[in-house]
N, CA, C and O atoms as a DFTB+ gen file, in Angstrom:
360 C
 N C O
     1  1     109.937      66.674      46.768
     2  2     111.329      66.833      47.109
     3  2     111.681      68.316      47.057
     4  3     111.348      69.003      46.092
     5  1     112.342      68.800      48.074
     6  2     112.729      70.208      48.140
     7  2     113.818      70.512      47.121
     8  3     114.676      69.674      46.844
     9  1     113.775      71.708      46.571
    10  2     114.785      72.167      45.639
    11  2     116.068      72.435      46.410
    12  3     116.098      73.349      47.234
    13  1     117.123      71.671      46.172
    14  2     118.368      71.792      46.936
    15  2     119.079      73.116      46.680
    16  3     119.874      73.553      47.512
    17  1     118.813      73.756      45.561
    18  2     119.425      75.051      45.291
    19  2     118.797      76.132      46.160
    20  3     119.498      76.983      46.707
    21  1     117.480      76.097      46.284
    22  2     116.786      77.111      47.073
    23  2     116.862      76.855      48.575
    24  3     116.933      77.794      49.369
    25  1     116.847      75.588      48.958
    26  2     116.769      75.237      50.367
    27  2     118.013      74.491      50.835
    28  3     117.919      73.456      51.494
    29  1     119.164      75.023      50.491
    30  2     120.399      74.355      50.908
    31  2     120.730      74.741      52.348
    32  3     120.368      75.823      52.810
    33  1     121.404      73.866      53.034
    34  2     121.815      74.118      54.416
    35  2     123.252      74.583      54.430
    36  3     124.080      74.109      53.652
    37  1     123.543      75.511      55.316
    38  2     124.917      75.960      55.511
    39  2     125.557      75.076      56.548
    40  3     124.970      74.813      57.597
    41  1     126.733      74.626      56.269
    42  2     127.434      73.750      57.190
    43  2     128.841      74.277      57.419
    44  3     129.362      75.066      56.631
    45  1     129.435      73.835      58.491
    46  2     130.833      74.154      58.746
    47  2     131.051      75.566      59.236
    48  3     130.320      76.042      60.104
    49  1     132.032      76.232      58.700
    50  2     132.475      77.526      59.227
    51  2     131.512      78.672      58.951
    52  3     131.680      79.748      59.524
    53  1     130.529      78.489      58.111
    54  2     129.570      79.565      57.822
    55  2     128.617      79.809      58.985
    56  3     128.068      80.904      59.111
    57  1     128.417      78.836      59.811
    58  2     127.483      78.959      60.927
    59  2     128.280      79.273      62.194
    60  3     129.229      78.561      62.522
    61  1     127.898      80.337      62.907
    62  2     128.622      80.641      64.144
    63  2     128.396      79.550      65.190
    64  3     127.339      78.919      65.224
    65  1     129.380      79.340      66.023
    66  2     129.283      78.319      67.063
    67  2     128.278      78.746      68.127
    68  3     128.174      79.928      68.454
    69  1     127.552      77.794      68.655
    70  2     126.618      78.071      69.747
    71  2     127.424      78.528      70.958
    72  3     128.526      78.036      71.205
    73  1     126.863      79.473      71.711
    74  2     127.610      80.054      72.822
    75  2     126.859      80.000      74.146
    76  3     127.190      80.741      75.072
    77  1     125.871      79.152      74.248
    78  2     125.097      79.040      75.487
    79  2     124.561      77.622      75.622
    80  3     124.672      76.812      74.703
    81  1     123.980      77.337      76.778
    82  2     123.342      76.057      77.057
    83  2     121.887      76.338      77.413
    84  3     121.619      77.204      78.246
    85  1     120.940      75.626      76.801
    86  2     119.530      75.833      77.109
    87  2     119.089      74.983      78.312
    88  3     119.887      74.231      78.870
    89  1     117.817      75.110      78.702
    90  2     117.300      74.397      79.869
    91  2     117.375      72.877      79.715
    92  3     117.449      72.151      80.707
    93  1     117.355      72.407      78.488
    94  2     117.419      70.972      78.235
    95  2     118.849      70.445      78.284
    96  3     119.074      69.236      78.245
    97  1     119.821      71.369      78.371
    98  2     121.216      70.964      78.415
    99  2     121.876      70.933      77.051
   100  3     123.026      70.512      76.927
   101  1     121.167      71.371      76.033
   102  2     121.719      71.383      74.683
   103  2     122.384      72.701      74.352
   104  3     122.202      73.692      75.060
   105  1     123.152      72.716      73.283
   106  2     123.799      73.954      72.863
   107  2     122.761      74.895      72.263
   108  3     121.779      74.461      71.660
   109  1     122.999      76.187      72.440
   110  2     122.053      77.199      71.981
   111  2     122.811      78.493      71.708
   112  3     124.016      78.585      71.944
   113  1     122.097      79.472      71.215
   114  2     122.650      80.808      71.000
   115  2     122.122      81.723      72.077
   116  3     120.928      81.709      72.377
   117  1     122.997      82.518      72.663
   118  2     122.560      83.421      73.724
   119  2     121.844      84.627      73.114
   120  3     122.147      85.061      72.003
   121  1     120.903      85.141      73.868
   122  2     120.159      86.328      73.473
   123  2     120.574      87.481      74.379
   124  3     121.048      87.265      75.495
   125  1     120.393      88.701      73.894
   126  2     120.602      89.858      74.771
   127  2     119.503      89.856      75.826
   128  3     118.494      89.169      75.670
   129  1     119.690      90.609      76.883
   130  2     118.679      90.673      77.950
   131  2     117.350      91.177      77.383
   132  3     116.289      90.673      77.749
   133  1     117.406      92.160      76.499
   134  2     116.195      92.705      75.893
   135  2     115.485      91.650      75.045
   136  3     114.267      91.488      75.130
   137  1     116.248      90.948      74.240
   138  2     115.640      89.919      73.386
   139  2     115.065      88.771      74.204
   140  3     114.016      88.223      73.867
   141  1     115.749      88.415      75.269
   142  2     115.273      87.323      76.114
   143  2     113.938      87.697      76.770
   144  3     113.012      86.887      76.803
   145  1     113.844      88.922      77.287
   146  2     112.590      89.373      77.890
   147  2     111.479      89.427      76.842
   148  3     110.354      89.000      77.103
   149  1     111.792      89.946      75.668
   150  2     110.782      90.026      74.602
   151  2     110.303      88.632      74.200
   152  3     109.123      88.447      73.904
   153  1     111.199      87.658      74.186
   154  2     110.806      86.292      73.851
   155  2     109.840      85.735      74.889
   156  3     108.827      85.133      74.532
   157  1     110.143      85.931      76.170
   158  2     109.225      85.475      77.216
   159  2     107.858      86.137      77.067
   160  3     106.830      85.467      77.158
   161  1     107.843      87.449      76.840
   162  2     106.585      88.182      76.747
   163  2     105.785      87.779      75.507
   164  3     104.564      87.633      75.574
   165  1     106.457      87.602      74.402
   166  2     105.755      87.290      73.148
   167  2     105.195      85.872      73.133
   168  3     104.131      85.632      72.561
   169  1     105.894      84.940      73.752
   170  2     105.414      83.567      73.734
   171  2     104.395      83.300      74.830
   172  3     103.603      82.364      74.726
   173  1     104.408      84.110      75.874
   174  2     103.442      83.934      76.949
   175  2     103.575      82.607      77.663
   176  3     102.574      82.037      78.097
   177  1     104.771      82.111      77.790
   178  2     104.991      80.776      78.356
   179  2     105.344      80.811      79.835
   180  3     106.303      80.154      80.241
   181  1     104.625      81.532      80.634
   182  2     104.873      81.494      82.072
   183  2     104.034      80.387      82.696
   184  3     103.373      80.587      83.715
   185  1     104.072      79.256      82.087
   186  2     103.459      78.027      82.584
   187  2     104.566      77.001      82.696
   188  3     105.661      77.193      82.168
   189  1     104.285      75.940      83.368
   190  2     105.270      74.882      83.435
   191  2     105.513      74.300      82.054
   192  3     104.570      73.979      81.332
   193  1     106.765      74.168      81.697
   194  2     107.132      73.512      80.451
   195  2     107.925      72.267      80.813
   196  3     108.120      71.975      81.992
   197  1     108.371      71.550      79.830
   198  2     109.057      70.288      80.099
   199  2     110.350      70.498      80.887
   200  3     110.681      69.698      81.762
   201  1     111.077      71.570      80.581
   202  2     112.384      71.781      81.203
   203  2     112.427      72.891      82.242
   204  3     113.428      73.019      82.948
   205  1     111.388      73.689      82.360
   206  2     111.398      74.802      83.314
   207  2     110.008      74.991      83.901
   208  3     109.015      74.988      83.174
   209  1     109.940      75.153      85.201
   210  2     108.653      75.383      85.858
   211  2     108.239      76.843      85.685
   212  3     109.044      77.681      85.278
   213  1     106.994      77.133      85.992
   214  2     106.495      78.504      85.911
   215  2     107.279      79.400      86.862
   216  3     107.599      80.540      86.524
   217  1     107.585      78.891      88.041
   218  2     108.356      79.669      89.012
   219  2     109.748      80.002      88.513
   220  3     110.227      81.120      88.704
   221  1     110.398      79.045      87.879
   222  2     111.736      79.287      87.323
   223  2     111.680      80.351      86.229
   224  3     112.563      81.205      86.141
   225  1     110.645      80.296      85.400
   226  2     110.504      81.274      84.327
   227  2     110.221      82.661      84.886
   228  3     110.788      83.647      84.415
   229  1     109.354      82.746      85.883
   230  2     109.056      84.045      86.495
   231  2     110.306      84.629      87.135
   232  3     110.561      85.827      87.014
   233  1     111.077      83.807      87.806
   234  2     112.324      84.267      88.420
   235  2     113.272      84.821      87.359
   236  3     113.922      85.842      87.580
   237  1     113.353      84.158      86.216
   238  2     114.210      84.615      85.119
   239  2     113.728      85.958      84.577
   240  3     114.538      86.846      84.311
   241  1     112.414      86.114      84.413
   242  2     111.856      87.373      83.915
   243  2     112.152      88.506      84.897
   244  3     112.546      89.596      84.483
   245  1     111.969      88.259      86.179
   246  2     112.242      89.296      87.177
   247  2     113.717      89.666      87.201
   248  3     114.061      90.837      87.368
   249  1     114.586      88.686      87.037
   250  2     116.021      88.952      86.973
   251  2     116.350      89.788      85.743
   252  3     117.142      90.727      85.825
   253  1     115.755      89.457      84.616
   254  2     115.986      90.226      83.395
   255  2     115.525      91.674      83.557
   256  3     116.199      92.599      83.105
   257  1     114.376      91.862      84.201
   258  2     113.804      93.199      84.369
   259  2     114.597      94.069      85.333
   260  3     114.527      95.296      85.262
   261  1     115.349      93.446      86.232
   262  2     116.047      94.222      87.260
   263  2     117.081      95.183      86.679
   264  3     117.367      96.207      87.299
   265  1     117.647      94.888      85.517
   266  2     118.687      95.740      84.948
   267  2     118.275      96.438      83.651
   268  3     119.091      97.118      83.030
   269  1     117.035      96.277      83.246
   270  2     116.592      96.881      81.984
   271  2     115.904      98.216      82.217
   272  3     115.417      98.504      83.310
   273  1     115.878      99.012      81.180
   274  2     115.213     100.311      81.215
   275  2     113.707     100.112      81.410
   276  3     113.091      99.352      80.664
   277  1     113.103     100.781      82.401
   278  2     111.663     100.625      82.636
   279  2     110.808     100.959      81.414
   280  3     109.748     100.365      81.219
   281  1     111.259     101.896      80.598
   282  2     110.506     102.244      79.387
   283  2     110.472     101.049      78.431
   284  3     109.433     100.764      77.837
   285  1     111.591     100.355      78.280
   286  2     111.629      99.178      77.411
   287  2     110.708      98.088      77.942
   288  3     109.989      97.455      77.168
   289  1     110.721      97.864      79.248
   290  2     109.860      96.846      79.857
   291  2     108.395      97.175      79.587
   292  3     107.603      96.290      79.264
   293  1     108.038      98.455      79.721
   294  2     106.659      98.877      79.456
   295  2     106.296      98.670      77.989
   296  3     105.184      98.239      77.685
   297  1     107.216      98.969      77.079
   298  2     106.949      98.776      75.656
   299  2     106.731      97.306      75.329
   300  3     105.849      96.964      74.541
   301  1     107.531      96.443      75.929
   302  2     107.380      95.002      75.711
   303  2     106.020      94.534      76.231
   304  3     105.330      93.753      75.577
   305  1     105.646      95.022      77.417
   306  2     104.368      94.623      78.000
   307  2     103.195      95.077      77.126
   308  3     102.264      94.306      76.890
   309  1     103.236      96.305      76.652
   310  2     102.155      96.817      75.800
   311  2     102.084      96.061      74.478
   312  3     100.999      95.705      74.018
   313  1     103.229      95.819      73.875
   314  2     103.246      95.084      72.616
   315  2     102.660      93.685      72.801
   316  3     101.854      93.234      71.988
   317  1     103.062      93.007      73.863
   318  2     102.568      91.649      74.111
   319  2     101.066      91.639      74.314
   320  3     100.357      90.780      73.790
   321  1     100.599      92.600      75.075
   322  2      99.168      92.677      75.360
   323  2      98.367      92.918      74.080
   324  3      97.362      92.251      73.833
   325  1      98.821      93.876      73.271
   326  2      98.112      94.180      72.025
   327  2      98.153      92.997      71.064
   328  3      97.160      92.700      70.400
   329  1      99.284      92.329      70.988
   330  2      99.401      91.164      70.106
   331  2      98.488      90.043      70.562
   332  3      97.850      89.386      69.740
   333  1      98.422      89.823      71.854
   334  2      97.572      88.766      72.400
   335  2      96.098      89.083      72.153
   336  3      95.324      88.191      71.805
   337  1      95.703      90.349      72.331
   338  2      94.308      90.733      72.081
   339  2      93.938      90.517      70.621
   340  3      92.838      90.056      70.316
   341  1      94.865      90.855      69.711
   342  2      94.600      90.657      68.289
   343  2      94.468      89.173      67.979
   344  3      93.636      88.787      67.158
   345  1      95.266      88.345      68.614
   346  2      95.209      86.890      68.395
   347  2      93.885      86.317      68.910
   348  3      93.294      85.452      68.263
   349  1      93.423      86.787      70.053
   350  2      92.179      86.265      70.648
   351  2      90.980      86.645      69.795
   352  3      90.024      85.874      69.709
   353  1      91.005      87.804      69.167
   354  2      89.888      88.269      68.334
   355  2      89.722      87.451      67.058
   356  3      88.663      87.502      66.434
   357  1      90.726      86.714      66.666
   358  2      90.638      85.949      65.415
   359  2      89.587      84.902      65.462
   360  3      89.393      84.178      64.485
């Protein structure tokens, strides 16, 4: 049994309201354009998923990149590549 003092849940007004809708149609929290691109790059999920096809995801990434600083995009790409190489070596 989990210790309720250490692992208590916050309920009610302490939690900010969700401000977006995800691909499944559920409530979610919106990310900044930079964070959204970094999430796509870090997870490497440009494959078909249950709620979004690979094409839909690629379109979203290209849309995100259209307004971002090219230096940031390059940093995200390098970080993702290095992280993936380290994971494969394990």
